[in-house]
C-alpha positions as CSV (number, residue, x, y, z in Angstrom):
1,M,41.7,-72.5,-10.0
2,D,42.9,-70.7,-6.9
3,G,41.9,-70.0,-3.4
4,S,38.8,-68.0,-4.2
5,V,37.2,-71.8,-5.2
6,P,35.3,-72.8,-2.4
7,G,36.2,-76.1,-1.0
8,I,39.8,-76.6,-2.9
9,H,43.5,-77.9,-1.6
10,F,46.5,-78.8,-3.6
11,D,48.5,-81.7,-3.2
12,T,52.4,-81.1,-3.0
13,S,52.8,-81.2,-6.6
14,G,50.2,-78.3,-7.1
15,F,47.7,-79.5,-8.5
16,C,44.5,-78.5,-7.2
17,N,41.7,-81.4,-6.5
18,Y,39.4,-80.3,-9.2
19,C,42.1,-80.8,-11.5
20,S,43.0,-83.7,-10.6
21,D,39.0,-85.5,-9.7
22,F,38.9,-84.2,-13.5
23,L,41.8,-86.0,-14.9
24,R,40.6,-89.1,-13.2
25,A,36.9,-88.8,-15.0
26,W,38.3,-87.6,-17.9
27,N,41.0,-91.1,-18.3
28,H,38.3,-93.3,-16.1
29,G,35.0,-92.3,-16.2
30,A,32.0,-91.3,-18.5
31,P,33.2,-92.2,-22.1
32,A,35.3,-95.4,-20.5
33,D,31.8,-96.3,-18.5
34,H,30.0,-95.7,-22.1
35,L,31.7,-98.3,-23.4
36,R,31.8,-101.0,-21.4
37,K,27.9,-101.0,-20.7
38,G,28.1,-101.2,-24.6
39,F,27.3,-97.8,-25.4
40,N,29.3,-96.4,-28.4
41,L,28.4,-93.5,-30.8
42,D,27.3,-96.9,-33.0
43,D,25.6,-98.3,-30.7
44,L,23.8,-95.2,-30.0
45,V,22.9,-94.5,-33.2
46,R,21.2,-97.3,-33.9
47,R,19.0,-97.0,-31.0
48,V,18.0,-93.8,-31.6
49,K,17.4,-94.7,-34.6
50,A,15.0,-98.1,-34.3
51,D,13.1,-96.2,-31.3
52,G,12.3,-93.6,-34.2
53,Q,10.6,-95.3,-36.9
54,G,7.5,-94.3,-38.2
55,K,8.2,-90.9,-36.3
56,P,8.4,-88.0,-37.9
57,Y,11.9,-87.6,-35.6
58,D,13.6,-89.5,-34.2
59,C,15.6,-87.7,-31.0
60,I,16.0,-83.7,-29.7
61,V,18.7,-81.6,-30.3
62,G,18.4,-78.4,-27.2
63,V,20.3,-75.3,-29.3
64,S,20.8,-72.3,-27.7
65,G,23.7,-70.9,-30.4
66,G,26.5,-71.7,-28.4
67,V,29.2,-74.7,-30.0
68,D,28.3,-77.2,-27.7
69,S,24.8,-78.1,-28.4
70,S,25.3,-76.6,-32.0
71,W,27.9,-79.0,-32.7
72,V,26.0,-81.8,-31.3
73,L,22.8,-81.0,-34.0
74,V,25.5,-81.0,-36.9
75,T,26.9,-84.6,-35.8
76,A,23.7,-86.2,-35.1
77,V,22.7,-85.0,-38.9
78,R,25.9,-86.4,-40.0
79,Q,25.2,-89.4,-38.1
80,G,21.8,-89.9,-40.1
81,L,19.6,-89.0,-37.8
82,R,16.2,-86.8,-38.1
83,P,16.4,-84.6,-34.9
84,L,14.2,-81.8,-33.3
85,A,16.0,-78.9,-32.7
86,V,14.9,-77.4,-30.0
87,H,15.4,-73.7,-29.0
88,M,14.1,-71.8,-25.7
89,D,13.7,-67.9,-25.9
90,N,13.3,-66.2,-22.8
91,G,14.0,-62.8,-24.3
92,W,17.4,-62.3,-24.0
93,N,19.0,-64.2,-27.0
94,S,21.8,-61.9,-28.8
95,E,21.4,-61.4,-32.5
96,L,24.7,-63.4,-33.2
97,A,22.6,-66.6,-31.4
98,Q,19.8,-66.2,-33.5
99,N,22.0,-65.8,-36.6
100,N,24.4,-68.7,-35.7
101,I,20.8,-71.2,-35.0
102,A,19.0,-70.4,-38.3
103,N,22.4,-70.6,-40.2
104,L,22.5,-74.0,-38.7
105,V,18.8,-75.0,-38.9
106,R,19.0,-73.9,-42.7
107,G,22.1,-75.6,-43.7
108,L,21.2,-78.9,-41.9
109,G,17.9,-78.9,-43.7
110,V,16.4,-79.5,-39.6
111,D,12.7,-78.5,-37.6
112,L,12.8,-75.5,-35.1
113,H,11.0,-75.3,-32.1
114,T,11.2,-72.4,-30.8
115,Y,9.6,-71.9,-27.2
116,V,9.1,-68.0,-26.3
117,I,8.3,-67.2,-22.6
118,D,6.5,-64.0,-21.8
119,W,8.7,-61.3,-21.0
120,V,6.5,-59.3,-18.6
121,E,6.0,-62.9,-16.9
122,Y,9.8,-63.6,-17.1
123,R,10.9,-60.3,-16.0
124,G,8.8,-60.5,-12.9
125,L,10.4,-63.7,-12.0
126,M,13.8,-61.7,-12.5
127,Q,13.5,-59.1,-10.6
128,A,12.4,-61.7,-7.2
129,F,15.4,-63.5,-8.1
130,F,17.5,-60.1,-7.7
131,D,15.4,-59.3,-5.2
132,A,16.1,-62.5,-3.2
133,D,20.3,-62.3,-3.2
134,V,20.6,-65.8,-4.3
135,I,23.1,-66.6,-6.7
136,D,21.7,-68.9,-9.6
137,I,19.4,-66.3,-11.4
138,E,20.4,-69.1,-14.3
139,L,18.1,-71.4,-12.6
140,L,15.2,-69.8,-13.9
141,Y,16.0,-70.4,-17.8
142,D,18.5,-73.6,-17.3
143,N,15.3,-75.0,-15.4
144,A,12.7,-74.2,-18.2
145,M,15.0,-75.3,-21.1
146,L,15.4,-78.3,-19.3
147,A,11.7,-78.5,-18.8
148,V,10.5,-78.0,-23.0
149,N,13.6,-80.7,-24.0
150,Y,11.4,-83.5,-21.6
151,Q,8.3,-81.7,-22.8
152,Q,9.1,-82.2,-26.9
153,A,10.7,-85.5,-26.5
154,S,7.5,-86.6,-24.3
155,R,4.6,-85.0,-27.0
156,H,6.4,-86.6,-30.1
157,N,7.0,-89.7,-28.3
158,L,10.4,-89.9,-28.2
159,R,12.7,-91.6,-25.9
160,W,16.1,-89.3,-26.7
161,I,17.1,-86.1,-25.9
162,L,20.9,-85.6,-27.3
163,A,22.4,-83.1,-25.3
164,G,25.9,-80.9,-25.6
165,T,26.8,-81.6,-22.3
166,N,30.1,-82.7,-22.1
167,T,33.3,-83.9,-20.0
168,S,35.2,-82.2,-22.6
169,T,34.3,-78.5,-21.7
170,E,32.1,-79.3,-18.3
171,G,33.6,-82.5,-16.8
172,M,35.3,-80.7,-14.0
173,A,33.1,-80.1,-11.0
174,M,31.1,-77.0,-10.4
175,P,31.8,-75.4,-6.9
176,T,30.0,-75.7,-3.9
177,G,27.6,-72.3,-4.2
178,W,28.3,-71.5,-7.4
179,N,24.9,-72.4,-8.9
180,W,22.0,-74.7,-7.3
181,N,19.7,-77.4,-8.8
182,K,18.9,-77.1,-11.8
183,F,15.6,-79.2,-11.7
184,D,14.4,-76.9,-8.1
185,A,11.3,-76.0,-9.6
186,T,10.3,-75.5,-6.0
187,N,12.7,-72.9,-5.7
188,I,11.7,-70.9,-8.2
189,Q,7.9,-70.7,-7.0
190,A,9.2,-70.0,-3.8
191,I,10.8,-67.4,-4.4
192,S,8.8,-66.0,-7.1
193,A,6.1,-66.3,-4.4
194,H,7.9,-64.9,-1.1
195,F,8.8,-61.2,-2.8
196,G,5.8,-60.8,-4.7
197,G,6.7,-61.9,-8.6
198,P,3.8,-63.3,-11.4
199,N,2.0,-66.3,-11.6
200,L,4.0,-68.6,-13.6
201,R,1.6,-68.9,-16.9
202,T,4.5,-69.4,-19.6
203,L,7.4,-70.7,-17.9
204,P,8.0,-74.3,-18.0
205,R,9.3,-75.9,-15.5
206,I,10.7,-79.4,-14.3
207,G,10.9,-80.9,-10.7
208,T,12.7,-83.7,-9.3
209,L,9.7,-86.2,-9.1
210,S,8.5,-84.7,-12.9
211,R,12.3,-85.2,-13.9
212,L,11.8,-89.2,-12.8
213,W,8.3,-89.5,-14.5
214,Y,10.0,-88.7,-17.1
215,R,13.1,-91.2,-17.5
216,Y,11.4,-93.9,-15.0
217,V,8.3,-93.9,-16.9
218,R,8.2,-92.3,-20.6
219,Q,11.7,-94.2,-20.7
220,I,13.8,-90.8,-22.1
221,Q,17.3,-90.3,-21.5
222,W,19.3,-87.5,-21.8
223,I,22.6,-88.5,-23.3
224,S,25.5,-86.1,-23.3
225,F,26.3,-86.4,-26.8
226,L,29.7,-85.1,-27.1
227,D,31.4,-88.0,-24.6
228,Y,30.6,-90.7,-27.7
229,T,32.7,-88.4,-29.8
230,S,36.3,-86.9,-30.5
231,Y,35.3,-83.9,-29.1
232,N,38.1,-80.9,-29.5
233,K,36.6,-77.2,-29.0
234,L,38.9,-75.2,-31.4
235,E,38.5,-77.7,-34.1
236,V,34.7,-78.0,-34.1
237,L,34.8,-73.9,-33.7
238,Q,36.6,-73.7,-36.9
239,E,34.6,-76.1,-39.0
240,L,31.1,-74.5,-37.5
241,Q,32.6,-71.4,-38.8
242,T,33.8,-72.5,-42.4
243,C,30.4,-74.8,-43.4
244,F,27.6,-72.8,-41.5
245,G,29.0,-68.8,-41.1
246,Y,29.5,-69.2,-37.2
247,K,30.0,-66.4,-35.7
248,P,32.0,-67.4,-32.5
249,Y,31.7,-65.3,-28.4
250,P,34.6,-64.5,-26.5
251,Y,33.8,-66.8,-23.9
252,K,31.4,-70.0,-23.0
253,H,27.4,-69.6,-22.3
254,Y,27.7,-65.6,-24.0
255,E,25.5,-66.2,-26.6
256,S,23.1,-64.7,-24.5
257,V,23.0,-61.1,-23.6
258,F,21.8,-61.6,-19.9
259,T,24.2,-64.8,-19.1
260,R,27.3,-62.8,-20.5
261,F,26.2,-59.8,-18.3
262,Y,25.7,-62.1,-14.8
263,Q,29.0,-64.3,-15.7
264,G,30.7,-61.3,-16.5
265,Y,29.7,-58.5,-13.9
266,I,27.0,-59.7,-11.3
267,L,28.7,-63.2,-10.4
268,P,32.0,-61.4,-10.0
269,K,30.8,-58.1,-8.5
270,K,28.7,-59.0,-6.2
271,F,29.2,-62.7,-5.4
272,G,33.4,-63.0,-6.3
273,V,32.5,-66.2,-8.6
274,D,34.3,-65.5,-11.7
275,K,33.3,-68.7,-13.9
276,R,36.3,-68.6,-16.3
277,L,38.4,-70.1,-13.6
278,L,36.1,-73.5,-14.2
279,H,35.9,-73.1,-17.7
280,L,39.1,-72.6,-18.7
281,S,40.5,-75.0,-16.7
282,T,38.8,-77.3,-18.3
283,L,39.9,-76.7,-21.2
284,V,43.6,-76.4,-20.2
285,V,43.5,-79.9,-18.1
286,S,41.7,-81.3,-21.3
287,G,45.1,-79.8,-23.7
288,Q,42.1,-77.7,-25.5
289,L,44.1,-74.5,-24.4
290,S,47.6,-73.7,-23.1
291,R,48.0,-73.2,-19.2
292,D,49.7,-69.7,-20.3
293,A,46.8,-68.1,-22.5
294,A,44.4,-69.1,-20.0
295,L,46.1,-67.3,-17.6
296,A,46.6,-64.5,-19.6
297,D,43.1,-64.2,-20.4
298,L,41.6,-64.0,-17.0
299,L,44.0,-60.7,-16.9
300,R,41.3,-59.4,-19.1
301,L,38.4,-58.1,-18.4
302,P,35.3,-60.9,-18.9
303,Y,34.0,-59.0,-22.3
304,P,35.5,-58.5,-25.7
305,S,36.2,-54.4,-24.2
306,Q,35.0,-52.1,-22.0
307,A,32.8,-50.5,-24.5
308,D,31.4,-53.9,-24.4
309,L,30.4,-54.4,-20.9
310,D,29.4,-50.5,-20.9
311,A,26.7,-51.6,-23.6
312,D,25.9,-54.9,-22.1
313,R,25.2,-52.6,-18.7
314,A,23.0,-49.9,-20.8
315,Y,21.1,-52.6,-22.4
316,F,20.3,-54.5,-19.2
317,L,19.5,-51.5,-17.2
318,K,16.6,-50.6,-19.9
319,K,15.7,-54.1,-20.7
320,I,15.0,-54.8,-16.6
321,R,13.5,-51.4,-15.8
322,W,16.2,-50.9,-13.7
323,T,18.8,-47.4,-12.6
324,D,22.1,-47.1,-12.6
325,L,21.3,-46.8,-8.2
326,Q,19.0,-50.0,-8.6
327,L,21.8,-51.5,-9.3
328,C,24.2,-50.8,-7.3
329,E,22.3,-51.5,-4.7
330,F,21.7,-54.8,-5.6
331,I,25.4,-55.5,-6.4
332,S,26.3,-53.8,-2.9
333,R,23.7,-56.1,-0.6
334,P,25.3,-59.2,0.9
335,P,24.0,-62.7,-1.0
336,R,21.5,-65.3,0.4
337,P,22.0,-68.8,0.1
338,H,18.9,-70.7,-2.1
339,T,18.2,-72.7,1.5
340,D,16.8,-69.6,2.5
341,Y,13.9,-70.3,0.4
342,R,11.8,-73.6,0.0
343,T,13.6,-76.1,-1.9
344,E,13.8,-79.9,-3.4
345,L,16.8,-80.4,-1.6
346,R,15.7,-82.9,1.3
347,A,14.0,-84.8,-2.3
348,L,17.0,-84.8,-4.3
349,R,19.2,-85.8,-1.9
350,L,17.1,-88.9,-0.9
351,I,17.6,-89.4,-4.9
352,R,21.1,-89.1,-4.7
353,D,21.7,-91.8,-1.7
354,V,19.2,-94.0,-3.5
355,W,21.0,-93.8,-6.9
356,R,24.7,-94.3,-5.0
357,R,23.4,-97.7,-3.9
358,H,22.2,-98.6,-7.1
359,A,25.4,-98.0,-8.9
360,Q,27.5,-99.6,-6.3
361,T,25.1,-102.3,-6.6
362,R,25.6,-102.6,-10.7
363,R,29.5,-101.8,-10.0
364,S,30.0,-105.0,-7.6
365,G,27.2,-107.0,-10.3
366,Y,30.3,-106.0,-13.2
367,R,32.6,-107.3,-11.2
């Protein structure tokens, strides 16, 4: 992490606030909280099994083809759970990701539900986001993915979504301005309407209120499942390769063709953001990668090779129906904040304030 990261500062020892905050969370955060609340892996598995009695499944596991979600699915099955694997297809899956998912569900003997978004609709939504010049184009996919997981849990009357979100590879805080609230369905609709985007017919969406409804009315819990386990990404990757013929990606979230072009080209070129700083720093601080190896990695292209970048650029232009000139014009325009368009920011802040007060009350009760 360096001076290009918003809100960064360094102490007298040279440690930045992002790394220091992560270390505090790593040593005293989520896993410890789970244990204090009586949540350990065995307890969690017992609860999931008990709630799933008499049902064809007892939990949802969202799978993207990436290492984290793949290992959740493997671990869930090895713990004797009966997950329904859920995948959201927005038209940008790499062939490698599709093969990884197919090998996993076949090898584990689990059912897979894939939700396919209409490509013409999704391309129109992406075009609206490009026209808006906002940073989080992936809000479209991430929000739909969250919605599909919650919808499937509700449909099958399940209380548990076991997710690949975790402290050991994702625990470092996302710098302000590098993304947007993933539950902001209002922002998606506002940007689409502002720039003449399509009617939202097939895109699943989840907003602040519907999130609360799923959580507190339907009692569906989103669990960062890997925080209940000893999770070392490199060790897990080796086992996935050995047991399931898993093929790795060069960087985090590169199982999607668009995501790797977005993170490897659009973000650094238009927004001056290199997410490898965050992803690699998290692995370094959690002891899964040496600092020297991470620094050496940052000296290279965020792609396996220039040829791979050129191939993805050509594929992107063809699929989105742009010319080279249109891409260059998009890159050259100044970014605009998501708040230039209608958002759910006020509702989110209100909920966070209520949640903080609730958490403080609970902590005082423990003392």
